[in-house]
N, C-alpha and C positions, 0 to 999 in steps of 0.2 A: 447420538444423541445429540440433538440439536441445542445451543445456547443461543435463547432469544430473551426476549422481555419488553416488552412496553414502558414508558415514560409517562408518566401522567403530567409531569412536568411538562417536558419537552412536548407531549402530544405522539411522538413516534416512538415505530414499531424497530426494536434493530434486533439484527439477526447475524450469527457468525456462519459462511457459510465456508466449506470444503472445496478447494480445488484441487488439479493435480498435484501443487508442489504448498504454497504459504494460503491459507484463509483469507477471506476480504470480509468485510465488513458489508451488513447490507442497511442504509436507515433507511423508513417506509420505505421501500421499496427500490433506491437507488443505491450502485453496488457503489462504493468507494475507492476501486479498482477495476481496470481494465480487463475484460475477462472474457472477452470473444476474440478468439484467434487467437488469445496471447494468455498467460496467467502472470500473474500479481509480483510475480520476485521476477520474470524478464521483463515485465513492463518499469519494475523498478530500478533494471539496471539498463535498459536503454534512455530512460530518463537520465540517469548521469552521461551518460555516454553522451548525449546532445546537449549537455551544458559544456562538457569540454574539460579543463584539468581546473578543478574547483581551488580557488585562491579566497582568503576568510574564513565568514561564519555562515551557515546555511538555518536560513528561518522554515522551521516546522509548524503548516500552518493548520494543525490538527483537523487532517484532511482524511485521516483512514490507519492504519495500524504502526506507523510510522515507519514501514521498509525504507523509503528510500532518504529518508533522515539517517536511519542507522546507519545503510550502506552510505551515505555522504561522511560519516566521520572515519569512516575506515582512512587509512593511508594509502592502499593499494586494493583492486578488487581483482577479482579472479577475472580471466582473458573469455570466460565460457559463451559468455554473452556480447562480445566485442568482435 
């Protein structure tokens, strides 16, 4: 069953889309995660890897489902994608 709705307030169509592992959100046709040749889970791990060691706080700018922010709050990440 698809989870989707239209907001009269924002005039945008929102839809939750399945991928191989973690879902992504599509807002008026724009995916909030990379999904071509990669999945949202691997994309989130690679973003964090590119930062190196995280020191201090991380600001989540609300551009998706919070995967990168959630992973960045972990003290250590599995090496599966590194």
